[in-house]
C-alpha positions in Angstrom: 59.4 -151.0 -69.6 56.6 -149.5 -67.5 56.7 -149.9 -63.7 53.8 -152.3 -62.8 52.4 -151.6 -59.4 49.4 -153.4 -57.8 46.2 -151.3 -57.5 43.3 -151.8 -55.0 39.8 -152.6 -56.4 39.1 -148.8 -56.1 42.1 -148.1 -58.2 44.4 -146.7 -55.5 47.9 -147.6 -54.5 46.7 -147.9 -50.9 43.4 -149.1 -49.5 40.8 -146.4 -49.1 39.3 -145.7 -45.7 36.2 -143.5 -45.2 34.9 -142.4 -41.8 31.3 -141.1 -42.0 29.3 -140.3 -39.0 30.7 -142.9 -36.6 30.9 -145.6 -39.3 34.2 -146.6 -41.0 34.2 -148.2 -44.4 37.6 -149.6 -45.2 38.7 -151.3 -48.4 40.3 -154.6 -47.3 42.9 -155.8 -49.8 44.8 -158.1 -47.4 42.9 -161.3 -47.8 43.6 -164.3 -50.0 40.5 -166.1 -51.3 39.7 -169.4 -52.9 36.5 -171.3 -53.6 36.4 -175.0 -53.0 33.6 -177.1 -54.5 33.3 -180.8 -53.7 33.2 -183.2 -56.6 30.2 -185.4 -57.1 29.9 -187.9 -54.2 33.0 -186.5 -52.4 31.5 -183.8 -50.1 32.3 -185.4 -46.8 35.8 -186.3 -48.0 36.5 -182.7 -49.2 35.0 -181.2 -46.1 37.0 -183.5 -43.8 40.3 -182.7 -45.6 39.6 -178.9 -45.5 38.6 -179.1 -41.8 41.9 -180.9 -41.0 43.8 -178.2 -42.8 42.1 -175.2 -41.2 41.4 -176.7 -37.8 37.6 -176.6 -37.7 34.5 -178.1 -39.3 33.2 -176.2 -42.3 30.0 -174.1 -41.9 26.6 -175.0 -43.1 24.1 -172.7 -44.9 24.1 -169.1 -43.8 27.2 -169.4 -41.7 30.9 -168.8 -41.5 33.6 -170.1 -39.1 36.9 -168.8 -37.9 39.9 -170.9 -37.0 43.1 -169.0 -36.4 43.8 -166.9 -39.5 41.3 -168.9 -41.6 37.7 -168.0 -42.4 35.4 -170.4 -44.2 32.0 -169.2 -45.6 29.3 -171.5 -46.9 28.5 -170.5 -50.5 26.2 -173.2 -51.8 25.7 -176.9 -51.2 29.1 -178.6 -51.1 30.8 -175.2 -51.9 32.8 -172.9 -49.6 34.8 -169.7 -49.8 38.0 -169.8 -47.8 39.9 -166.7 -46.8 43.2 -166.1 -45.0 45.4 -163.1 -44.5 47.3 -162.5 -47.8 50.7 -162.3 -46.1 52.0 -165.8 -46.3 48.9 -167.1 -48.3 49.7 -165.9 -51.8 49.6 -169.6 -52.7 46.2 -170.3 -51.2 45.0 -172.2 -54.2 47.9 -174.5 -54.2 47.7 -175.1 -50.5 44.0 -176.0 -50.7 44.5 -178.1 -53.8 47.2 -180.1 -52.0 44.8 -180.5 -49.0 41.7 -181.7 -50.8 43.4 -183.7 -53.6 40.9 -184.9 -56.1 38.0 -184.6 -53.7 37.2 -181.0 -54.8 37.9 -178.3 -57.3 39.7 -175.2 -56.1 39.6 -171.8 -57.8 41.7 -168.8 -56.9 39.4 -165.9 -56.1 41.7 -163.2 -54.5 41.6 -160.7 -57.4 37.9 -161.4 -58.3 36.5 -159.7 -55.2 36.5 -156.3 -53.6 36.0 -156.5 -49.8 34.9 -153.6 -47.6 35.0 -153.9 -43.8 32.4 -151.7 -42.0 32.9 -151.0 -38.4 31.1 -148.7 -35.9 31.5 -148.2 -32.2 27.7 -148.4 -31.8 26.5 -151.8 -33.2 23.1 -150.2 -33.9 24.8 -148.1 -36.7 25.9 -151.3 -38.4 22.3 -152.6 -38.2 20.9 -149.3 -39.5 23.3 -149.5 -42.4 22.3 -153.1 -43.1 18.6 -152.2 -43.1 19.1 -149.7 -45.9 21.4 -151.8 -48.0 19.3 -155.0 -48.4 16.2 -156.8 -47.3 18.0 -158.9 -44.6 16.8 -158.1 -41.1 19.8 -157.1 -39.0 18.7 -159.5 -36.3 19.1 -162.4 -38.7 22.7 -161.5 -39.6 24.2 -162.1 -36.2 28.0 -162.7 -35.5 29.0 -165.9 -37.4 26.4 -165.4 -40.1 27.2 -165.1 -43.8 24.8 -164.8 -46.7 24.6 -164.0 -50.3 22.3 -161.2 -51.2 21.7 -158.3 -53.6 21.7 -154.6 -53.0 21.9 -151.7 -55.4 21.7 -154.3 -58.2 25.0 -155.9 -57.0 25.4 -159.5 -55.9 27.3 -159.5 -52.7 28.4 -161.8 -49.8 27.8 -160.3 -46.3 29.9 -161.6 -43.4 29.1 -160.7 -39.8 32.1 -161.5 -37.6 31.1 -159.3 -34.6 28.2 -157.1 -33.4 30.1 -153.9 -34.5 31.5 -155.1 -37.8 30.2 -156.3 -41.2 32.3 -157.3 -44.2 30.9 -157.1 -47.7 32.4 -158.8 -50.7 31.3 -157.9 -54.2 32.7 -158.3 -57.7 35.9 -156.4 -58.1 34.6 -155.0 -61.4 31.8 -153.4 -59.4 34.0 -152.0 -56.6 33.3 -148.4 -57.3 29.5 -148.9 -57.5 29.6 -150.9 -54.2 31.7 -148.2 -52.5 29.4 -145.5 -53.7 26.3 -147.4 -52.4 28.0 -147.9 -49.0 29.2 -144.3 -48.6 25.8 -142.9 -49.7 23.9 -145.0 -47.1 26.5 -144.0 -44.4 26.0 -140.3 -45.3 22.2 -140.7 -45.0 22.7 -142.0 -41.5 25.2 -139.4 -40.4 
């Protein structure tokens, strides 16, 4: 029987990390993800139950919140993406389903996405990278902001936790294209 070993979205056995001209682009494979969508007429009930579980109110449009290890990102009306460190959260779907009961639908998303964390000692570098990736003005994507957008024909979710960091989530099936776009832009700035 073949030995089955998990692979990162880029196909490696360990996450890839590129350092290009003061910018670090790191494949982040250590997050558990699940989407939660309220059922018709149950948005406040679902949001209240999730807030009780993660310890903070859920974000509105264009925002994300942090509470302990949890991250919640607004995806669409009455729909959120929840993330937590993979260690100890490999059952994120079951935990969320228990919390929301029949007020929402929960879908496991961990293996559907590729996440790249971009950091730079100089926050202007992150802004310059962002300017070249998509049409979102860097000033609009301040810490705590999250948005869905497109760059290089790829649909992505951009998360801005701090001034010097940006996380980008894209479809796992497009991980190589996403990584290529990120490293190409970083090289053009180096």
